N, CA, C, O and the ligand as a Tripos MOL2 file, in Angstrom:
@<TRIPOS>MOLECULE
protein
  261   259    66     0     0
PROTEIN
NO_CHARGES

@<TRIPOS>ATOM
      1 N         -12.4520  -27.8160   79.5610 N.3       1 MET1
      2 CA        -11.1220  -28.2170   79.1630 C.3       1 MET1
      3 C         -10.0160  -27.4270   79.9330 C.2       1 MET1
      4 O          -9.9980  -26.1970   79.9930 O.2       1 MET1
      5 N          -9.1830  -28.1720   80.4630 N.am      2 ALA2
      6 CA         -8.0600  -27.5650   81.3580 C.3       2 ALA2
      7 C          -7.1360  -26.7630   80.3950 C.2       2 ALA2
      8 O          -6.7290  -27.1920   79.3150 O.2       2 ALA2
      9 N          -6.8700  -25.5870   80.9090 N.am      3 ARG3
     10 CA         -5.9750  -24.7670   80.1080 C.3       3 ARG3
     11 C          -4.4880  -25.0810   80.3230 C.2       3 ARG3
     12 O          -4.1170  -25.5370   81.4050 O.2       3 ARG3
     13 N          -3.6230  -24.8470   79.3190 N.am      4 THR4
     14 CA         -2.2910  -25.2930   79.3340 C.3       4 THR4
     15 C          -1.4800  -24.4940   80.4180 C.2       4 THR4
     16 O          -1.4310  -23.2660   80.3390 O.2       4 THR4
     17 N          -0.9170  -25.0940   81.3090 N.am      5 ARG5
     18 CA         -0.0690  -24.3500   82.2790 C.3       5 ARG5
     19 C           1.2000  -23.9120   81.4940 C.2       5 ARG5
     20 O           1.4780  -24.3690   80.3850 O.2       5 ARG5
     21 N           1.9180  -23.0270   82.1320 N.am      6 LEU6
     22 CA          3.1200  -22.3670   81.4820 C.3       6 LEU6
     23 C           4.3870  -22.8460   82.1510 C.2       6 LEU6
     24 O           4.5090  -22.7910   83.3740 O.2       6 LEU6
     25 N           5.3690  -23.3360   81.3230 N.am      7 ALA7
     26 CA          6.6540  -23.6390   81.7920 C.3       7 ALA7
     27 C           7.5610  -22.5410   81.6980 C.2       7 ALA7
     28 O           7.4480  -21.7470   80.7640 O.2       7 ALA7
     29 N           8.4950  -22.4050   82.6070 N.am      8 CYS8
     30 CA          9.5060  -21.3480   82.6410 C.3       8 CYS8
     31 C          10.6800  -21.7660   81.8060 C.2       8 CYS8
     32 O          11.1720  -22.8770   82.0020 O.2       8 CYS8
     33 N          11.1920  -20.9260   80.8450 N.am      9 ARG9
     34 CA         12.2650  -21.3300   79.9620 C.3       9 ARG9
     35 C          13.6520  -21.2370   80.7500 C.2       9 ARG9
     36 O          14.6520  -21.8060   80.3120 O.2       9 ARG9
     37 N          13.6670  -20.5230   81.8890 N.am     10 GLU10
     38 CA         14.8830  -20.4050   82.6460 C.3      10 GLU10
     39 C          15.0350  -21.6170   83.6190 C.2      10 GLU10
     40 O          16.1030  -22.2280   83.6580 O.2      10 GLU10
     41 N          14.0350  -21.9510   84.3610 N.am     11 CYS11
     42 CA         14.2080  -22.9490   85.3880 C.3      11 CYS11
     43 C          13.2350  -24.2060   85.3060 C.2      11 CYS11
     44 O          13.2490  -25.1000   86.1520 O.2      11 CYS11
     45 N          12.3760  -24.1820   84.1850 N.am     12 HIS12
     46 CA         11.4770  -25.2550   83.8910 C.3      12 HIS12
     47 C          10.3710  -25.4200   84.9610 C.2      12 HIS12
     48 O           9.6540  -26.4200   84.9760 O.2      12 HIS12
     49 N          10.2580  -24.4710   85.8030 N.am     13 HIS13
     50 CA          9.2080  -24.6540   86.8560 C.3      13 HIS13
     51 C           7.8530  -24.4490   86.0610 C.2      13 HIS13
     52 O           7.7560  -23.6160   85.1600 O.2      13 HIS13
     53 N           6.7780  -25.3020   86.4760 N.am     14 ILE14
     54 CA          5.5150  -25.2020   85.9050 C.3      14 ILE14
     55 C           4.5760  -24.1820   86.6810 C.2      14 ILE14
     56 O           4.2920  -24.3410   87.8680 O.2      14 ILE14
     57 N           4.1670  -23.2340   85.9920 N.am     15 ASN15
     58 CA          3.3610  -22.0960   86.5980 C.3      15 ASN15
     59 C           1.8700  -22.2360   86.1620 C.2      15 ASN15
     60 O           1.6000  -22.9270   85.1800 O.2      15 ASN15
     61 N           0.9990  -21.6630   86.7950 N.am     16 GLY16
     62 CA         -0.4630  -21.6290   86.4100 C.3      16 GLY16
     63 C          -0.6710  -20.8870   85.0010 C.2      16 GLY16
     64 O           0.1410  -20.0780   84.5530 O.2      16 GLY16
     65 N          -1.8570  -21.2630   84.3620 N.am     17 PRO17
     66 CA         -2.1330  -20.7730   82.9920 C.3      17 PRO17
     67 C          -2.1920  -19.2300   82.8990 C.2      17 PRO17
     68 O          -1.9790  -18.6920   81.8130 O.2      17 PRO17
     69 N          -2.4620  -18.5280   83.9590 N.am     18 ASP18
     70 CA         -2.5410  -17.0920   83.9810 C.3      18 ASP18
     71 C          -1.3040  -16.3790   84.4060 C.2      18 ASP18
     72 O          -1.2580  -15.1490   84.4270 O.2      18 ASP18
     73 N          -0.2750  -17.1550   84.7540 N.am     19 SER19
     74 CA          0.9480  -16.4570   85.3080 C.3      19 SER19
     75 C           1.6120  -15.5650   84.2680 C.2      19 SER19
     76 O           1.6930  -15.8990   83.0860 O.2      19 SER19
     77 N           2.0790  -14.4310   84.7470 N.am     20 GLN20
     78 CA          2.8040  -13.5360   83.9160 C.3      20 GLN20
     79 C           4.3590  -13.6660   84.0870 C.2      20 GLN20
     80 O           5.1740  -13.2810   83.2480 O.2      20 GLN20
     81 N           4.6600  -14.2600   85.2860 N.am     21 SER21
     82 CA          6.0810  -14.4640   85.5360 C.3      21 SER21
     83 C           6.2430  -15.7300   86.3610 C.2      21 SER21
     84 O           5.2970  -16.1700   87.0150 O.2      21 SER21
     85 N           7.4830  -16.3440   86.3360 N.am     22 CYS22
     86 CA          7.6700  -17.5610   87.1090 C.3      22 CYS22
     87 C           7.5550  -17.4390   88.5700 C.2      22 CYS22
     88 O           8.2030  -16.5670   89.1500 O.2      22 CYS22
     89 N           6.7600  -18.2650   89.2310 N.am     23 ASP23
     90 CA          6.7090  -18.1960   90.7800 C.3      23 ASP23
     91 C           8.0950  -18.5690   91.4550 C.2      23 ASP23
     92 O           8.3820  -18.2380   92.6050 O.2      23 ASP23
     93 N           8.9210  -19.2940   90.6120 N.am     24 HIS24
     94 CA         10.0790  -19.8410   91.2250 C.3      24 HIS24
     95 C          11.2600  -18.8560   91.0980 C.2      24 HIS24
     96 O          11.9360  -18.5320   92.0750 O.2      24 HIS24
     97 N          11.4870  -18.3740   89.7930 N.am     25 CYS25
     98 CA         12.7390  -17.5690   89.5630 C.3      25 CYS25
     99 C          12.4100  -16.0870   89.1280 C.2      25 CYS25
    100 O          13.2900  -15.2350   89.0050 O.2      25 CYS25
    101 N          11.0890  -15.8550   88.9090 N.am     26 GLY26
    102 CA         10.6590  -14.4450   88.5750 C.3      26 GLY26
    103 C          10.8330  -14.0910   87.1350 C.2      26 GLY26
    104 O          10.5280  -12.9570   86.7650 O.2      26 GLY26
    105 N          11.3240  -15.0190   86.2520 N.am     27 SER27
    106 CA         11.4300  -14.8360   84.8150 C.3      27 SER27
    107 C          10.0850  -14.6100   84.1560 C.2      27 SER27
    108 O           9.1010  -15.2380   84.5470 O.2      27 SER27
    109 N          10.0130  -13.7260   83.1610 N.am     28 SER28
    110 CA          8.8030  -13.5840   82.4770 C.3      28 SER28
    111 C           8.8520  -14.3910   81.2210 C.2      28 SER28
    112 O           7.9540  -14.2160   80.3980 O.2      28 SER28
    113 N           9.8170  -15.2700   80.9760 N.am     29 SER29
    114 CA          9.9310  -16.0880   79.8520 C.3      29 SER29
    115 C           9.2600  -17.4190   80.0010 C.2      29 SER29
    116 O           9.8750  -18.4630   80.2220 O.2      29 SER29
    117 N           7.9090  -17.3150   79.8600 N.am     30 LEU30
    118 CA          6.9850  -18.4950   80.0280 C.3      30 LEU30
    119 C           6.5580  -19.0560   78.6690 C.2      30 LEU30
    120 O           6.4840  -18.3190   77.6850 O.2      30 LEU30
    121 N           6.2810  -20.3470   78.6180 N.am     31 THR31
    122 CA          5.8660  -20.9070   77.3090 C.3      31 THR31
    123 C           4.8370  -22.0280   77.5090 C.2      31 THR31
    124 O           4.9320  -22.7880   78.4730 O.2      31 THR31
    125 N           3.8590  -22.1330   76.6070 N.am     32 GLU32
    126 CA          2.9100  -23.2140   76.5970 C.3      32 GLU32
    127 C           3.5630  -24.5100   75.9270 C.2      32 GLU32
    128 O           3.0210  -25.6100   76.0340 O.2      32 GLU32
    129 N           4.7210  -24.3230   75.2530 N.am     33 ASP33
    130 CA          5.2510  -25.3880   74.4110 C.3      33 ASP33
    131 C           6.3250  -26.1580   75.2550 C.2      33 ASP33
    132 O           7.5370  -25.9680   75.1550 O.2      33 ASP33
    133 N           5.6930  -27.0970   76.1400 N.am     34 TRP34
    134 CA          6.6780  -27.8880   76.8750 C.3      34 TRP34
    135 C           6.1000  -29.2700   76.9400 C.2      34 TRP34
    136 O           4.9560  -29.5020   76.5510 O.2      34 TRP34
    137 N           6.9100  -30.2030   77.4430 N.am     35 ALA35
    138 CA          6.4880  -31.6210   77.4540 C.3      35 ALA35
    139 C           7.0710  -32.3430   78.6800 C.2      35 ALA35
    140 O           8.1660  -31.9690   79.0990 O.2      35 ALA35
    141 N           6.4570  -33.2940   79.2500 N.am     36 GLY36
    142 CA          7.0090  -34.1180   80.2830 C.3      36 GLY36
    143 C           6.9910  -33.4930   81.6550 C.2      36 GLY36
    144 O           7.9720  -32.9320   82.1440 O.2      36 GLY36
    145 N           5.7980  -33.6210   82.2610 N.am     37 TYR37
    146 CA          5.6550  -33.0170   83.6070 C.3      37 TYR37
    147 C           6.3250  -34.0610   84.6640 C.2      37 TYR37
    148 O           6.0340  -35.2570   84.6520 O.2      37 TYR37
    149 N           7.2100  -33.5110   85.5380 N.am     38 VAL38
    150 CA          7.8500  -34.2450   86.5290 C.3      38 VAL38
    151 C           7.6300  -33.4720   87.8740 C.2      38 VAL38
    152 O           7.7090  -32.2450   87.9400 O.2      38 VAL38
    153 N           7.3560  -34.2650   88.9160 N.am     39 VAL39
    154 CA          7.3620  -33.7080   90.3000 C.3      39 VAL39
    155 C           8.6290  -34.1310   90.9800 C.2      39 VAL39
    156 O           8.9430  -35.3140   91.1100 O.2      39 VAL39
    157 N           9.2970  -33.1930   91.3810 N.am     40 ILE40
    158 CA         10.4990  -33.4360   92.2400 C.3      40 ILE40
    159 C          10.3240  -33.0920   93.6580 C.2      40 ILE40
    160 O          10.1260  -31.9270   94.0030 O.2      40 ILE40
    161 N          10.3930  -34.0950   94.5150 N.am     41 THR41
    162 CA         10.1080  -33.8990   95.8940 C.3      41 THR41
    163 C          11.4600  -33.8200   96.7270 C.2      41 THR41
    164 O          11.5230  -33.1530   97.7600 O.2      41 THR41
    165 N          12.4490  -34.4770   96.2670 N.am     42 HIS42
    166 CA         13.7320  -34.3910   96.8820 C.3      42 HIS42
    167 C          14.9190  -34.1410   95.8710 C.2      42 HIS42
    168 O          15.6240  -35.0310   95.3950 O.2      42 HIS42
    169 N          15.0200  -32.8830   95.6370 N.am     43 PRO43
    170 CA         15.9810  -32.5410   94.4530 C.3      43 PRO43
    171 C          17.3610  -33.0170   94.7690 C.2      43 PRO43
    172 O          18.0700  -33.3520   93.8200 O.2      43 PRO43
    173 N          17.8300  -33.0870   95.9870 N.am     44 GLU44
    174 CA         19.1910  -33.5390   96.3290 C.3      44 GLU44
    175 C          19.4640  -34.9880   96.0550 C.2      44 GLU44
    176 O          20.6020  -35.4360   95.9150 O.2      44 GLU44
    177 N          18.2890  -35.7490   95.9820 N.am     45 GLU45
    178 CA         18.4170  -37.2180   95.7140 C.3      45 GLU45
    179 C          18.0880  -37.5760   94.3200 C.2      45 GLU45
    180 O          18.1610  -38.7520   93.9640 O.2      45 GLU45
    181 N          17.7180  -36.6110   93.4840 N.am     46 SER46
    182 CA         17.2250  -36.9270   92.1870 C.3      46 SER46
    183 C          18.2190  -36.5470   91.0820 C.2      46 SER46
    184 O          18.7010  -35.4160   91.0050 O.2      46 SER46
    185 N          18.5130  -37.5730   90.2040 N.am     47 GLU47
    186 CA         19.4670  -37.2960   89.0730 C.3      47 GLU47
    187 C          18.8470  -36.4040   88.1340 C.2      47 GLU47
    188 O          19.5760  -35.6150   87.5340 O.2      47 GLU47
    189 N          17.5270  -36.4100   87.9010 N.am     48 ILE48
    190 CA         16.9340  -35.5350   87.0220 C.3      48 ILE48
    191 C          17.0740  -34.1500   87.4780 C.2      48 ILE48
    192 O          17.4070  -33.2610   86.6940 O.2      48 ILE48
    193 N          16.8090  -33.9130   88.8260 N.am     49 ALA49
    194 CA         16.8890  -32.5910   89.4320 C.3      49 ALA49
    195 C          18.2900  -32.0570   89.1580 C.2      49 ALA49
    196 O          18.4560  -30.9360   88.6780 O.2      49 ALA49
    197 N          19.3000  -32.8770   89.4700 N.am     50 VAL50
    198 CA         20.6800  -32.3420   89.2500 C.3      50 VAL50
    199 C          20.9380  -31.9960   87.7860 C.2      50 VAL50
    200 O          21.6030  -30.9990   87.5040 O.2      50 VAL50
    201 N          20.4490  -32.7620   86.8870 N.am     51 GLU51
    202 CA         20.6470  -32.5830   85.4020 C.3      51 GLU51
    203 C          19.9360  -31.2420   85.0810 C.2      51 GLU51
    204 O          20.4170  -30.4500   84.2710 O.2      51 GLU51
    205 N          18.8550  -31.0310   85.6970 N.am     52 MET52
    206 CA         17.9940  -29.8020   85.3160 C.3      52 MET52
    207 C          18.3410  -28.5600   86.2580 C.2      52 MET52
    208 O          17.6950  -27.5130   86.2240 O.2      52 MET52
    209 N          19.4010  -28.7780   87.0800 N.am     53 ASN53
    210 CA         19.6950  -27.6880   88.0290 C.3      53 ASN53
    211 C          18.5650  -27.2560   88.8950 C.2      53 ASN53
    212 O          18.4020  -26.0680   89.1710 O.2      53 ASN53
    213 N          17.7730  -28.2080   89.3330 N.am     54 VAL54
    214 CA         16.5790  -27.8980   90.1240 C.3      54 VAL54
    215 C          17.0820  -28.0500   91.6510 C.2      54 VAL54
    216 O          17.7600  -29.0170   91.9990 O.2      54 VAL54
    217 N          16.7350  -27.1230   92.4430 N.am     55 THR55
    218 CA         17.1150  -27.1180   93.7520 C.3      55 THR55
    219 C          15.9180  -27.0220   94.7610 C.2      55 THR55
    220 O          16.0720  -27.2540   95.9600 O.2      55 THR55
    221 N          14.7670  -26.6810   94.2300 N.am     56 GLU56
    222 CA         13.5660  -26.6590   95.0190 C.3      56 GLU56
    223 C          12.4880  -27.6830   94.5530 C.2      56 GLU56
    224 O          12.2300  -27.8530   93.3610 O.2      56 GLU56
    225 N          11.8610  -28.3710   95.5950 N.am     57 PRO57
    226 CA         10.7830  -29.2400   95.2480 C.3      57 PRO57
    227 C           9.7160  -28.5690   94.5240 C.2      57 PRO57
    228 O           9.4520  -27.3880   94.7480 O.2      57 PRO57
    229 N           9.0070  -29.3580   93.5510 N.am     58 GLY58
    230 CA          7.9610  -28.7350   92.8240 C.3      58 GLY58
    231 C           7.7070  -29.4400   91.5260 C.2      58 GLY58
    232 O           8.3420  -30.4550   91.2410 O.2      58 GLY58
    233 N           6.8100  -28.9410   90.7420 N.am     59 GLY59
    234 CA          6.5160  -29.4430   89.4400 C.3      59 GLY59
    235 C           7.2770  -28.7700   88.3290 C.2      59 GLY59
    236 O           7.2730  -27.5420   88.2470 O.2      59 GLY59
    237 N           7.9340  -29.5280   87.4640 N.am     60 TYR60
    238 CA          8.8010  -29.1230   86.3790 C.3      60 TYR60
    239 C           8.5820  -29.7500   85.0770 C.2      60 TYR60
    240 O           8.1800  -30.9130   85.0440 O.2      60 TYR60
    241 N           8.8150  -29.0730   83.9580 N.am     61 ALA61
    242 CA          8.7590  -29.6200   82.6080 C.3      61 ALA61
    243 C          10.1510  -30.2110   82.2860 C.2      61 ALA61
    244 O          11.1990  -29.6170   82.5380 O.2      61 ALA61
    245 N          10.0720  -31.4450   81.7010 N.am     62 LEU62
    246 CA         11.2630  -32.1040   81.2380 C.3      62 LEU62
    247 C          11.9000  -31.3210   80.0930 C.2      62 LEU62
    248 O          13.0850  -30.9900   80.0760 O.2      62 LEU62
    249 N          11.0060  -31.0540   79.1380 N.am     63 LYS63
    250 CA         11.4160  -30.3530   77.9250 C.3      63 LYS63
    251 C          10.7560  -29.1010   77.7260 C.2      63 LYS63
    252 O           9.5260  -29.1060   77.7560 O.2      63 LYS63
    253 N          11.4210  -27.9350   77.5100 N.am     64 VAL64
    254 CA         10.8760  -26.7050   77.2590 C.3      64 VAL64
    255 C          11.4590  -26.1550   75.9560 C.2      64 VAL64
    256 O          12.6760  -26.0110   75.8360 O.2      64 VAL64
    257 N          10.5500  -25.8280   74.9240 N.am     65 ARG65
    258 CA         11.0720  -25.4850   73.6830 C.3      65 ARG65
    259 C          11.1530  -23.8550   73.5570 C.2      65 ARG65
    260 O          11.5880  -23.3360   72.5290 O.2      65 ARG65
    261 ZN         11.5770  -19.9530   86.5310 Zn       66 ZN66
@<TRIPOS>BOND
     1     1     2 1
     2     2     3 1
     3     3     4 2
     4     3     5 am
     5     5     6 1
     6     6     7 1
     7     7     8 2
     8     7     9 am
     9     9    10 1
    10    10    11 1
    11    11    12 2
    12    11    13 am
    13    13    14 1
    14    14    15 1
    15    15    16 2
    16    15    17 am
    17    17    18 1
    18    18    19 1
    19    19    20 2
    20    19    21 am
    21    21    22 1
    22    22    23 1
    23    23    24 2
    24    23    25 am
    25    25    26 1
    26    26    27 1
    27    27    28 2
    28    27    29 am
    29    29    30 1
    30    30    31 1
    31    31    32 2
    32    31    33 am
    33    33    34 1
    34    34    35 1
    35    35    36 2
    36    35    37 am
    37    37    38 1
    38    38    39 1
    39    39    40 2
    40    39    41 am
    41    41    42 1
    42    42    43 1
    43    43    44 2
    44    43    45 am
    45    45    46 1
    46    46    47 1
    47    47    48 2
    48    47    49 am
    49    49    50 1
    50    50    51 1
    51    51    52 2
    52    51    53 am
    53    53    54 1
    54    54    55 1
    55    55    56 2
    56    55    57 am
    57    57    58 1
    58    58    59 1
    59    59    60 2
    60    59    61 am
    61    61    62 1
    62    62    63 1
    63    63    64 2
    64    63    65 am
    65    65    66 1
    66    66    67 1
    67    67    68 2
    68    67    69 am
    69    69    70 1
    70    70    71 1
    71    71    72 2
    72    71    73 am
    73    73    74 1
    74    74    75 1
    75    75    76 2
    76    75    77 am
    77    77    78 1
    78    78    79 1
    79    79    80 2
    80    79    81 am
    81    81    82 1
    82    82    83 1
    83    83    84 2
    84    83    85 am
    85    85    86 1
    86    86    87 1
    87    87    88 2
    88    87    89 am
    89    89    90 1
    90    90    91 1
    91    91    92 2
    92    91    93 am
    93    93    94 1
    94    94    95 1
    95    95    96 2
    96    95    97 am
    97    97    98 1
    98    98    99 1
    99    99   100 2
   100    99   101 am
   101   101   102 1
   102   102   103 1
   103   103   104 2
   104   103   105 am
   105   105   106 1
   106   106   107 1
   107   107   108 2
   108   107   109 am
   109   109   110 1
   110   110   111 1
   111   111   112 2
   112   111   113 am
   113   113   114 1
   114   114   115 1
   115   115   116 2
   116   115   117 am
   117   117   118 1
   118   118   119 1
   119   119   120 2
   120   119   121 am
   121   121   122 1
   122   122   123 1
   123   123   124 2
   124   123   125 am
   125   125   126 1
   126   126   127 1
   127   127   128 2
   128   127   129 am
   129   129   130 1
   130   130   131 1
   131   131   132 2
   132   131   133 am
   133   133   134 1
   134   134   135 1
   135   135   136 2
   136   135   137 am
   137   137   138 1
   138   138   139 1
   139   139   140 2
   140   139   141 am
   141   141   142 1
   142   142   143 1
   143   143   144 2
   144   143   145 am
   145   145   146 1
   146   146   147 1
   147   147   148 2
   148   147   149 am
   149   149   150 1
   150   150   151 1
   151   151   152 2
   152   151   153 am
   153   153   154 1
   154   154   155 1
   155   155   156 2
   156   155   157 am
   157   157   158 1
   158   158   159 1
   159   159   160 2
   160   159   161 am
   161   161   162 1
   162   162   163 1
   163   163   164 2
   164   163   165 am
   165   165   166 1
   166   166   167 1
   167   167   168 2
   168   167   169 am
   169   169   170 1
   170   170   171 1
   171   171   172 2
   172   171   173 am
   173   173   174 1
   174   174   175 1
   175   175   176 2
   176   175   177 am
   177   177   178 1
   178   178   179 1
   179   179   180 2
   180   179   181 am
   181   181   182 1
   182   182   183 1
   183   183   184 2
   184   183   185 am
   185   185   186 1
   186   186   187 1
   187   187   188 2
   188   187   189 am
   189   189   190 1
   190   190   191 1
   191   191   192 2
   192   191   193 am
   193   193   194 1
   194   194   195 1
   195   195   196 2
   196   195   197 am
   197   197   198 1
   198   198   199 1
   199   199   200 2
   200   199   201 am
   201   201   202 1
   202   202   203 1
   203   203   204 2
   204   203   205 am
   205   205   206 1
   206   206   207 1
   207   207   208 2
   208   207   209 am
   209   209   210 1
   210   210   211 1
   211   211   212 2
   212   211   213 am
   213   213   214 1
   214   214   215 1
   215   215   216 2
   216   215   217 am
   217   217   218 1
   218   218   219 1
   219   219   220 2
   220   219   221 am
   221   221   222 1
   222   222   223 1
   223   223   224 2
   224   223   225 am
   225   225   226 1
   226   226   227 1
   227   227   228 2
   228   227   229 am
   229   229   230 1
   230   230   231 1
   231   231   232 2
   232   231   233 am
   233   233   234 1
   234   234   235 1
   235   235   236 2
   236   235   237 am
   237   237   238 1
   238   238   239 1
   239   239   240 2
   240   239   241 am
   241   241   242 1
   242   242   243 1
   243   243   244 2
   244   243   245 am
   245   245   246 1
   246   246   247 1
   247   247   248 2
   248   247   249 am
   249   249   250 1
   250   250   251 1
   251   251   252 2
   252   251   253 am
   253   253   254 1
   254   254   255 1
   255   255   256 2
   256   255   257 am
   257   257   258 1
   258   258   259 1
   259   259   260 2
@<TRIPOS>SUBSTRUCTURE
     1 MET1         2 RESIDUE 1 A MET
     2 ALA2         6 RESIDUE 1 A ALA
     3 ARG3        10 RESIDUE 1 A ARG
     4 THR4        14 RESIDUE 1 A THR
     5 ARG5        18 RESIDUE 1 A ARG
     6 LEU6        22 RESIDUE 1 A LEU
     7 ALA7        26 RESIDUE 1 A ALA
     8 CYS8        30 RESIDUE 1 A CYS
     9 ARG9        34 RESIDUE 1 A ARG
    10 GLU10       38 RESIDUE 1 A GLU
    11 CYS11       42 RESIDUE 1 A CYS
    12 HIS12       46 RESIDUE 1 A HIS
    13 HIS13       50 RESIDUE 1 A HIS
    14 ILE14       54 RESIDUE 1 A ILE
    15 ASN15       58 RESIDUE 1 A ASN
    16 GLY16       62 RESIDUE 1 A GLY
    17 PRO17       66 RESIDUE 1 A PRO
    18 ASP18       70 RESIDUE 1 A ASP
    19 SER19       74 RESIDUE 1 A SER
    20 GLN20       78 RESIDUE 1 A GLN
    21 SER21       82 RESIDUE 1 A SER
    22 CYS22       86 RESIDUE 1 A CYS
    23 ASP23       90 RESIDUE 1 A ASP
    24 HIS24       94 RESIDUE 1 A HIS
    25 CYS25       98 RESIDUE 1 A CYS
    26 GLY26      102 RESIDUE 1 A GLY
    27 SER27      106 RESIDUE 1 A SER
    28 SER28      110 RESIDUE 1 A SER
    29 SER29      114 RESIDUE 1 A SER
    30 LEU30      118 RESIDUE 1 A LEU
    31 THR31      122 RESIDUE 1 A THR
    32 GLU32      126 RESIDUE 1 A GLU
    33 ASP33      130 RESIDUE 1 A ASP
    34 TRP34      134 RESIDUE 1 A TRP
    35 ALA35      138 RESIDUE 1 A ALA
    36 GLY36      142 RESIDUE 1 A GLY
    37 TYR37      146 RESIDUE 1 A TYR
    38 VAL38      150 RESIDUE 1 A VAL
    39 VAL39      154 RESIDUE 1 A VAL
    40 ILE40      158 RESIDUE 1 A ILE
    41 THR41      162 RESIDUE 1 A THR
    42 HIS42      166 RESIDUE 1 A HIS
    43 PRO43      170 RESIDUE 1 A PRO
    44 GLU44      174 RESIDUE 1 A GLU
    45 GLU45      178 RESIDUE 1 A GLU
    46 SER46      182 RESIDUE 1 A SER
    47 GLU47      186 RESIDUE 1 A GLU
    48 ILE48      190 RESIDUE 1 A ILE
    49 ALA49      194 RESIDUE 1 A ALA
    50 VAL50      198 RESIDUE 1 A VAL
    51 GLU51      202 RESIDUE 1 A GLU
    52 MET52      206 RESIDUE 1 A MET
    53 ASN53      210 RESIDUE 1 A ASN
    54 VAL54      214 RESIDUE 1 A VAL
    55 THR55      218 RESIDUE 1 A THR
    56 GLU56      222 RESIDUE 1 A GLU
    57 PRO57      226 RESIDUE 1 A PRO
    58 GLY58      230 RESIDUE 1 A GLY
    59 GLY59      234 RESIDUE 1 A GLY
    60 TYR60      238 RESIDUE 1 A TYR
    61 ALA61      242 RESIDUE 1 A ALA
    62 LEU62      246 RESIDUE 1 A LEU
    63 LYS63      250 RESIDUE 1 A LYS
    64 VAL64      254 RESIDUE 1 A VAL
    65 ARG65      258 RESIDUE 1 A ARG
    66 ZN66       261 GROUP 0 **** ****
């Protein structure tokens, strides 16, 4: 069974299940409690990316609790 990956509460970046801190922003505020995986390839052209303040391409959680 795949283990739950960890979403960053600060930037919503999705990190590996064993991550201690966010690969993207360095925050240690990671949670398994997230929903809605989105891959953003062109942040500058994406309304979702603008709404989420995403500037780097990658995988992100739509909702982080
Ligand atoms: Zn982060």
